[in-house]
N, C-alpha and C positions, 0 to 999 in steps of 0.2 A: 463576583458580584456579591453586594453585602445588600440586606434587607431591614428595614423598620419596619414594624407592625406597631399600629398604635390602638386599642379599643379605650373609648371613650364612654363608661359606663353610662345606662339608662338616657342619653343623648339622643336614639332614636327621632322623635320629635323636632330636633332642630336640624335634621340632613338634607328640608328644603330648602331652606335659611341659608345653609352652608353650600350647600351645592354652586348656586349661582355667583358667590362670593370666590369659591375656589376656581370655578373654572375660567374670572374674570384676572385674577390676580398672584393668587398661587400659582396656580399649574404653569403659566407665560412664566414665573420666576422660576420655577423647576428648570422646565425645560431649555430655558437660556443656558445654564448650568450643563458643560462636560458630561460631568459626572453622573448626570442624571439617565437612569435607566427605566422608569415606569413608576406609572402612580394607580391605586388603584383605590376606591371606596363605597362603602354602603351601609345603610339602616342595616340592623342583622335582626333578625327573626327572634331573637334573644333579649333585642331592645337598645342595643348599643350604638355606636359607630363603629366601623371600624375602616380606620386606612392602613395600606402597604405602600410605601414607596422603596424603588429599586434603585439602587447605587452600582456604577462601577467600581466601585472601591472604598476604604472602610476612612479615608481622606473626605471624599466627596462625600458620603454619607454625612459624618461628625459636620462637616462646611454647613452642607445645606439643612441638616437637622435644625441647626443653630436657630438659621435665617426663617425656618415652617415655623417654631416655637414662639419663635418672636412674630411673626405673619397672625398666627392663632389669637397670640393674649392680644394684639391689635385686634383685630379681624373677629373674632370669635369667641369674647370673653364668657359668654355662656357654656363652655362647653367644660364639664370636671377636666380633674387633671387625670391624663389618659395612664391604663396601665400601658410599659411598654417594652417592646421584644426588640432585641438587636440582633442580627445573626448572619452568617459566614454560610453565604447559599452553595450547597454544595450538588447534589444529586437536583435537575430540572429538566422540565420540557418547557421551552420558551413559550408565551404565547405570541400571536402573531399577532400585530398592532391595529388590524382593521377589527378586530371582532369587540364587541361589545355585549353589553346586555347579558354577561356569563351571570351563570348562578358560581356563589362559592363557598367552600366549606375550610376551614383555618381550623387547624390542631397543635395543641401544644403537646408536648412528650417531656417524661424527665425518665430518671435515669436511661439515658441514652448511653450506650456502649461506645470505647474510644473508635476515633475515628479509625485508626490503624489496625485495630482487631477484627472489624466488620462495616462491609462497604451496605451497613442496613438502608439508608436512604436508596441509594440505584437501587439496589433488590425490590423491598417497595413498588419504586418508581417503577422498573422494569415489570411488575405482577400486575401493575394496572395498562400499563400499556394496550392499547389497540378495544381497551373497552368502549361500550357507546358512550358518544359524546364528553369523551375529554376532550380539553382544549390546553391544557397547558399545566403543570405545578410546580411548585417550588418548596424543596426542603433544605432546611435551613439549621445550622447549631451556633446556639447563644455565644458571642465573643465575650459575656461574662462568666457563665460559667460551661463547660464544656459536656454538662452531662443532661443539659437541656436542650431539647430541639423545637422547631416549628415548622408544619407543614400548610400551604397553602394548594388546594385546588382546583380549579375551575374547568366548572362542564357547561354543555349548552343545556339542562336544566335539570329544575331541582331532582327528578326521579334521576336522572343518570348522575348527579352528584352524590345523592345516597348511597345509590349501588358504589360509588368508587368508594365512598369514605367507607361503608361497612365492609368491603373487599379488603382496603388496608388494613382496617382495623385488625381484620380475623389475619393476614399475614404475619403482622405483628405480633400476636398474642400465640401464632405459630412457631416463630423464626427469631422471636427476641420476645422471650415472657413477662423479662422483668421490666423492660419498659411500659411505664403506664402512659395512656396517651387518654386526652380529652376534649371535645369538640370544646370552644370557645366562643366562633362566631360562623355564621351561615345565614345567605339572602344572596340577593341577587344586586349584583354589582350596577350602580348609579353613575359613575364615573371609573374609565375603565382609558386610562392613556399609557402609549407604546409609543417610543422613535421609531 
């Protein structure tokens, strides 16, 4: 599975306008492709808009990403250029497609060890399994730079999401102190679509 994260800096005020347009045209386009696996969007507490699109494989991600970028240029021209992360999902706890209005925390990590030397993502996810409110998680390694990773955590409330965030950051510090992590986005999902 592959993900593409897009963070549109300072764009949170445009979220209401964009939601209806995405529901009406972008989402149906994505859903009609056999390689699509999910879409999440929310205005962040940091003032940005964050989207996460999930794909079956890299070819699907590349094909649909081109179409999505063209859609944004045509329909949401006020959006600033996004910061983009494209990654291969390793460890994950899949979301239930019926779940809505989750609180999401997105982190990026630098100096990640090679995947062959340490199953860090799987171990970190296992350390969080069973925590109250955890509804799903996706941990991905950058396809451009294997020392960079991103994790997306979904919980039923902000309180539970922050507890998962703090617990998994502690785990990282204890088990892989060379990895630096930073929270890049947090907020309640306004769109969550899964097959």
